[in-house]
C-alpha positions as CSV (number, residue, x, y, z in Angstrom):
1,M,0.0,0.0,0.0
2,V,1.2,3.5,-0.9
3,G,-0.8,6.0,1.5
4,N,-4.5,4.9,1.2
5,V,-4.1,3.9,-2.5
6,P,-4.0,0.0,-2.8
7,N,-1.5,-1.7,-4.9
8,L,-3.8,-2.7,-7.8
9,H,-2.9,-5.8,-9.8
10,V,-3.8,-5.4,-13.5
11,A,-4.8,-8.5,-14.9
12,P,-3.7,-9.2,-18.5
13,W,-6.4,-8.5,-21.2
14,K,-8.8,-11.3,-22.0
15,K,-10.5,-11.7,-25.2
16,R,-13.9,-10.2,-24.9
17,N,-16.8,-12.4,-25.8
18,V,-18.3,-9.8,-28.3
19,K,-21.3,-10.9,-30.2
20,S,-20.4,-10.8,-33.9
21,R,-22.6,-9.2,-36.4
22,P,-25.0,-11.6,-38.1
23,T,-24.1,-12.6,-41.6
24,I,-26.0,-13.9,-44.6
25,I,-24.9,-17.5,-43.6
26,D,-26.5,-17.0,-40.2
27,V,-29.7,-15.9,-41.9
28,A,-29.6,-18.8,-44.3
29,E,-29.1,-21.4,-41.4
30,R,-31.8,-19.9,-39.4
31,A,-34.3,-19.8,-42.3
32,G,-33.2,-23.3,-43.6
33,V,-32.4,-22.1,-47.1
34,S,-29.4,-21.5,-49.2
35,K,-27.2,-18.3,-49.1
36,S,-28.2,-17.6,-52.7
37,T,-32.0,-17.6,-51.7
38,V,-31.3,-15.0,-49.0
39,S,-29.4,-12.9,-51.4
40,R,-32.4,-12.9,-53.7
41,V,-34.8,-12.0,-50.9
42,V,-32.5,-9.2,-49.9
43,A,-32.0,-7.8,-53.4
44,D,-36.0,-8.0,-53.8
45,D,-35.5,-10.4,-56.7
46,G,-38.6,-12.7,-56.5
47,Q,-37.2,-15.1,-59.2
48,G,-37.1,-18.8,-58.0
49,V,-38.1,-18.0,-54.4
50,S,-41.4,-19.4,-53.0
51,D,-43.6,-17.3,-50.7
52,R,-42.9,-19.7,-47.9
53,A,-39.1,-19.4,-48.3
54,R,-39.4,-15.7,-48.5
55,E,-41.4,-15.5,-45.2
56,R,-38.8,-17.7,-43.4
57,V,-35.9,-15.6,-44.7
58,Q,-37.6,-12.3,-43.7
59,K,-38.5,-13.7,-40.3
60,A,-34.8,-14.8,-39.8
61,I,-33.7,-11.4,-40.9
62,E,-35.9,-9.8,-38.2
63,E,-35.0,-12.2,-35.4
64,L,-31.2,-11.9,-36.0
65,G,-31.2,-8.2,-36.7
66,Y,-29.4,-8.7,-40.0
67,V,-28.2,-5.6,-41.9
68,P,-27.2,-6.1,-45.6
69,N,-23.7,-5.2,-46.5
70,A,-24.1,-2.1,-48.7
71,V,-20.6,-2.5,-50.1
72,A,-20.9,-6.1,-51.0
73,S,-24.3,-5.4,-52.5
74,S,-23.0,-2.6,-54.7
75,L,-20.3,-4.9,-56.0
76,R,-22.9,-7.5,-57.0
77,T,-25.4,-5.1,-58.5
78,A,-22.9,-2.3,-59.8
79,R,-25.2,0.2,-58.0
80,T,-24.6,2.1,-54.8
81,N,-27.9,4.1,-54.7
82,I,-25.7,7.3,-54.0
83,I,-25.6,10.3,-56.3
84,M,-23.4,13.4,-56.1
85,L,-24.6,16.9,-56.2
86,T,-21.7,19.3,-57.0
87,I,-22.4,23.1,-56.4
88,P,-20.2,26.1,-56.5
89,D,-21.2,27.9,-53.3
90,I,-22.9,26.3,-50.3
91,A,-22.9,29.7,-48.5
92,N,-25.3,31.1,-51.0
93,P,-28.9,30.2,-49.9
94,F,-29.9,29.7,-53.5
95,W,-28.0,26.2,-53.6
96,P,-29.5,24.7,-50.4
97,D,-33.0,25.6,-51.8
98,L,-32.2,23.7,-55.0
99,A,-30.6,20.9,-53.1
100,R,-33.9,20.4,-51.1
101,G,-35.7,19.7,-54.5
102,V,-33.1,17.2,-55.4
103,Q,-33.1,15.4,-52.1
104,D,-36.8,15.3,-51.9
105,V,-36.9,13.2,-55.3
106,M,-34.0,11.2,-54.4
107,D,-35.3,10.3,-50.8
108,E,-38.6,9.0,-52.5
109,E,-36.5,6.7,-54.7
110,G,-34.2,5.3,-52.0
111,Y,-31.1,7.3,-53.1
112,A,-28.7,9.1,-50.8
113,V,-27.2,12.5,-52.0
114,V,-23.6,13.5,-51.3
115,F,-23.1,17.2,-51.4
116,A,-19.8,18.5,-52.9
117,N,-19.0,22.3,-52.6
118,S,-16.5,23.4,-55.2
119,D,-16.3,26.9,-53.8
120,W,-15.7,28.2,-57.4
121,D,-12.5,26.2,-57.7
122,G,-12.0,24.3,-60.8
123,Q,-9.5,21.9,-59.3
124,R,-11.7,20.9,-56.5
125,E,-14.5,20.3,-59.0
126,A,-12.2,17.8,-61.0
127,T,-11.2,16.1,-57.7
128,F,-14.9,15.6,-56.8
129,L,-15.6,14.1,-60.3
130,Q,-12.7,11.6,-59.8
131,M,-14.1,10.8,-56.3
132,A,-17.4,10.0,-57.9
133,G,-15.7,7.6,-60.3
134,R,-13.6,5.9,-57.6
135,N,-16.5,5.4,-55.4
136,R,-18.8,4.0,-58.2
137,L,-21.5,6.6,-57.6
138,D,-24.7,6.1,-59.7
139,G,-25.0,9.6,-61.0
140,I,-23.8,13.2,-60.8
141,L,-25.7,16.4,-60.7
142,I,-23.4,19.4,-61.4
143,N,-23.4,23.1,-61.9
144,P,-20.2,23.3,-63.8
145,I,-17.4,25.8,-63.1
146,Q,-14.5,24.9,-65.4
147,V,-15.1,21.3,-66.4
148,S,-15.6,20.9,-70.0
149,N,-18.1,18.7,-71.9
150,E,-15.4,16.1,-72.8
151,E,-14.1,15.8,-69.2
152,L,-17.7,15.1,-68.0
153,K,-18.2,12.5,-70.6
154,A,-14.9,10.9,-69.6
155,T,-16.4,10.1,-66.1
156,G,-18.7,7.5,-67.6
157,I,-21.3,8.3,-65.0
158,P,-24.9,9.4,-65.9
159,T,-24.8,13.0,-65.3
160,V,-27.2,16.0,-65.6
161,V,-25.9,19.5,-65.8
162,I,-27.7,22.2,-63.7
163,S,-27.3,25.1,-66.1
164,S,-28.8,26.9,-68.9
165,S,-25.3,27.0,-70.7
166,E,-25.1,25.3,-74.1
167,R,-21.5,24.1,-73.4
168,Y,-22.5,20.7,-72.5
169,P,-24.4,19.4,-75.6
170,D,-24.0,15.7,-74.7
171,F,-25.9,16.0,-71.3
172,D,-29.4,16.5,-70.1
173,A,-29.5,20.1,-68.7
174,V,-31.9,21.9,-66.4
175,G,-31.5,25.7,-65.8
176,S,-33.2,28.9,-65.5
177,D,-33.6,31.6,-68.1
178,S,-30.9,34.0,-66.7
179,F,-30.8,35.9,-70.0
180,G,-34.5,36.6,-69.8
181,A,-34.1,37.4,-66.1
182,A,-31.6,40.1,-66.9
183,Q,-34.0,41.6,-69.4
184,Q,-36.9,41.5,-66.8
185,A,-34.7,43.4,-64.4
186,L,-33.7,46.0,-67.0
187,A,-37.3,46.4,-68.2
188,H,-38.5,47.0,-64.7
189,L,-35.8,49.7,-64.2
190,T,-36.4,51.4,-67.6
191,V,-40.1,51.6,-67.2
192,L,-39.4,53.3,-63.8
193,G,-37.5,55.9,-65.9
194,H,-33.8,54.7,-65.2
195,R,-31.4,55.1,-68.2
196,R,-28.0,54.9,-66.5
197,I,-28.0,51.4,-65.1
198,G,-25.0,49.6,-63.6
199,L,-24.3,45.8,-63.7
200,I,-22.5,43.9,-61.0
201,R,-21.4,40.5,-62.2
202,G,-19.3,37.6,-61.0
203,R,-15.8,37.4,-62.5
204,R,-15.2,35.8,-65.9
205,V,-14.0,32.6,-64.4
206,H,-17.7,31.9,-63.6
207,R,-18.7,30.8,-67.0
208,L,-22.4,30.8,-66.3
209,Q,-22.3,34.6,-65.7
210,H,-22.2,35.3,-69.5
211,S,-25.9,34.9,-69.8
212,R,-26.6,37.9,-67.4
213,L,-24.1,40.2,-69.2
214,A,-25.5,39.1,-72.5
215,G,-29.1,39.9,-71.5
216,Y,-27.9,43.1,-70.0
217,L,-26.1,44.3,-73.2
218,H,-28.9,43.0,-75.5
219,Y,-31.5,45.0,-73.7
220,L,-29.6,48.3,-73.7
221,H,-28.8,47.8,-77.4
222,E,-32.5,47.0,-78.4
223,H,-33.7,50.0,-76.5
224,G,-31.2,52.5,-77.6
225,L,-29.6,53.0,-74.3
226,P,-25.9,53.9,-74.0
227,I,-23.5,51.2,-73.1
228,D,-20.9,52.4,-70.7
229,E,-18.2,49.8,-69.7
230,N,-17.6,51.8,-66.6
231,L,-20.9,50.8,-65.3
232,I,-20.1,46.9,-65.6
233,V,-18.1,45.8,-62.7
234,E,-16.7,42.3,-62.1
235,V,-16.1,41.0,-58.4
236,T,-16.2,37.9,-56.4
237,F,-19.7,36.3,-56.3
238,D,-20.6,37.3,-52.8
239,E,-21.8,40.0,-50.5
240,T,-18.3,41.5,-50.2
241,G,-17.9,41.6,-53.9
242,G,-21.3,43.5,-54.2
243,F,-20.1,46.0,-51.5
244,Q,-16.9,46.7,-53.4
245,A,-18.6,46.9,-56.8
246,M,-21.1,49.4,-55.5
247,E,-18.4,51.5,-53.9
248,Q,-16.6,51.5,-57.3
249,L,-19.9,52.6,-59.0
250,L,-20.6,55.4,-56.7
251,A,-17.2,56.7,-57.2
252,L,-17.8,57.4,-60.9
253,P,-18.2,61.1,-62.0
254,C,-21.5,60.2,-63.1
255,P,-22.9,57.2,-60.9
256,P,-25.7,55.0,-62.1
257,T,-29.2,55.6,-60.7
258,A,-29.9,52.0,-60.7
259,V,-28.0,48.8,-60.4
260,F,-28.8,45.3,-61.6
261,A,-26.8,42.5,-59.6
262,S,-26.2,39.0,-60.9
263,N,-27.5,37.5,-57.9
264,D,-29.0,38.4,-54.6
265,L,-25.9,38.2,-52.5
266,L,-24.2,40.9,-54.7
267,A,-27.4,42.9,-54.5
268,I,-27.4,42.7,-50.7
269,G,-23.7,43.8,-50.6
270,A,-24.5,46.7,-53.0
271,L,-27.5,47.7,-50.7
272,H,-25.1,47.8,-47.6
273,A,-22.5,49.9,-49.6
274,A,-25.2,52.3,-50.6
275,H,-26.4,52.8,-47.0
276,A,-22.8,53.2,-45.8
277,A,-22.3,56.0,-48.4
278,G,-25.4,57.8,-46.9
279,L,-27.7,57.0,-49.7
280,Q,-31.3,56.2,-49.2
281,V,-32.5,53.2,-51.3
282,P,-34.7,53.5,-53.4
283,R,-35.0,57.3,-53.4
284,D,-31.2,58.0,-54.3
285,L,-30.6,54.5,-56.0
286,S,-32.6,51.5,-57.2
287,I,-31.2,48.0,-56.9
288,V,-32.4,44.7,-58.4
289,G,-31.1,41.3,-57.5
290,L,-31.4,37.8,-59.0
291,D,-32.4,34.4,-57.6
292,G,-35.1,35.1,-55.1
293,I,-33.5,33.9,-51.9
294,F,-35.3,34.3,-48.6
295,A,-32.8,36.9,-47.2
296,A,-33.7,39.3,-50.1
297,S,-37.1,39.8,-48.4
298,T,-35.6,40.7,-45.1
299,T,-33.3,43.6,-46.1
300,I,-34.2,47.2,-45.4
301,P,-35.8,48.0,-47.8
302,P,-36.8,44.5,-49.1
303,L,-34.9,43.7,-52.2
304,T,-36.7,43.8,-55.6
305,T,-35.4,40.6,-57.3
306,V,-35.9,38.2,-60.2
307,A,-36.8,35.0,-58.8
308,K,-35.8,31.6,-59.9
309,P,-37.9,28.4,-58.9
310,K,-35.0,26.7,-57.1
311,E,-36.7,23.6,-55.7
312,V,-38.4,23.1,-59.2
313,I,-35.0,23.1,-60.9
314,G,-33.6,20.6,-58.3
315,R,-36.5,18.3,-58.7
316,R,-36.5,18.3,-62.5
317,A,-32.7,17.7,-62.5
318,A,-33.1,14.8,-60.2
319,C,-35.9,13.3,-62.2
320,L,-33.9,13.5,-65.5
321,L,-30.9,11.8,-63.7
322,L,-33.0,8.9,-62.5
323,E,-34.2,8.2,-65.9
324,R,-30.6,8.3,-67.1
325,I,-29.5,5.9,-64.3
326,R,-32.4,3.7,-65.2
327,R,-31.8,3.8,-68.8
328,L,-35.3,5.1,-69.4
329,A,-34.1,8.4,-71.0
330,P,-34.1,9.0,-74.8
331,S,-30.8,9.1,-76.6
332,T,-31.0,12.6,-77.4
333,P,-29.9,14.9,-74.5
334,R,-32.9,17.0,-73.2
335,R,-32.5,20.7,-72.3
336,E,-35.2,22.4,-69.9
337,I,-35.1,26.1,-69.2
338,V,-37.3,27.3,-66.4
339,A,-38.7,30.8,-66.5
340,C,-38.0,33.4,-63.8
341,H,-40.4,36.1,-62.4
342,L,-39.9,39.6,-61.1
343,Q,-40.7,40.1,-57.4
344,E,-41.2,43.9,-57.1
345,R,-40.3,45.1,-53.5
346,G,-39.1,48.4,-51.8
347,S,-35.6,48.7,-53.3
348,T,-36.7,50.2,-56.7
349,A,-38.5,53.5,-57.5
350,L,-38.5,56.4,-59.9
351,P,-35.1,58.1,-60.2
352,G,-34.7,60.6,-57.3
353,A,-38.3,60.3,-56.3
354,R,-39.3,59.3,-52.7
355,R,-42.1,56.8,-52.3
356,S,-45.4,58.0,-51.0
357,D,-45.9,55.2,-48.5
358,Q,-43.4,53.1,-46.8
359,G,-43.0,49.6,-48.1
360,G,-45.6,50.1,-50.8
361,L,-45.7,51.3,-54.4
362,S,-46.1,55.0,-55.3
363,S,-49.2,55.9,-57.5
364,V,-46.9,56.6,-60.4
365,T,-45.2,53.2,-60.1
366,R,-48.7,51.5,-59.9
367,S,-49.7,53.2,-63.0
368,L,-46.5,52.2,-64.8
369,R,-47.1,48.5,-63.7
370,Q,-50.8,48.6,-65.0
371,V,-49.5,50.0,-68.5
372,R,-47.1,46.9,-68.6
């Protein structure tokens, strides 16, 4: 004894009597059938299995608590029942909303969804695609950043592109009409009387931003409005980028009276920059976003935006992918473009005109909307 502490004798470790996990052989012995019969019942393949044998197998599975080995099953069936959804920015609420639509469909069909956030990094995107191949995933849903059509084909995995881009002609694609959305935003602002309108867009590395720029330039050209390159600012695709872009636009000798931002996060950042500069939105500056995320409705003032049906896009993309996985799709790739719609809120008004009622439309704006 040392003090009051006994001199403990530590016995050598003994092999624990741990109950092993039941196997398919245990189930077969309990049910009195062959291992292949159990395999067919587990795989829900009714060929060659009598109702009586099936009942015995199912009872044995329940009594033993047998759980099929998913890895072994995938090797036998060449299916994992797992798909990957690759998105560029999980911090943007647009993507979780779209992912909800994907997961709702896949849950109903017994598929798990692995989420991969590329963070606008082409190398990470390529790594995720390699992982999908190594892990024998059944399918891929992807909003592409830098991967090419040929690189996607090289995976050999059923794939659906979440994009309106025409860069991926060999794949089914589901996207929103971003070109038309830009035109809706510009039409809204010009009807209000704005003529000098800025564009905040993601940097050129974001290939899919071209449709917003194209819609912006096309609208200005078609309506005889001047195109000033100083009014087009490229920044990182987030609130910080929107803030910086708005600062740059406000520093111009002749700042814009209105701004269209390529997504709602950019627009929210622009709104913060306007407030920081002492401007009142929409009296001094009108701002329109794109996407229709929930946060756009909570800003002060609430943000006018062109909303995309995010969950609808996710559900449609998932449905097309399931058809590809099950070889039920036509040989010709399908392309579905979903329409967007303007949500007019408190961040837009006539140039330099204070609204007559807080949170509502002025009588002039109502009249303009009725004319449209």
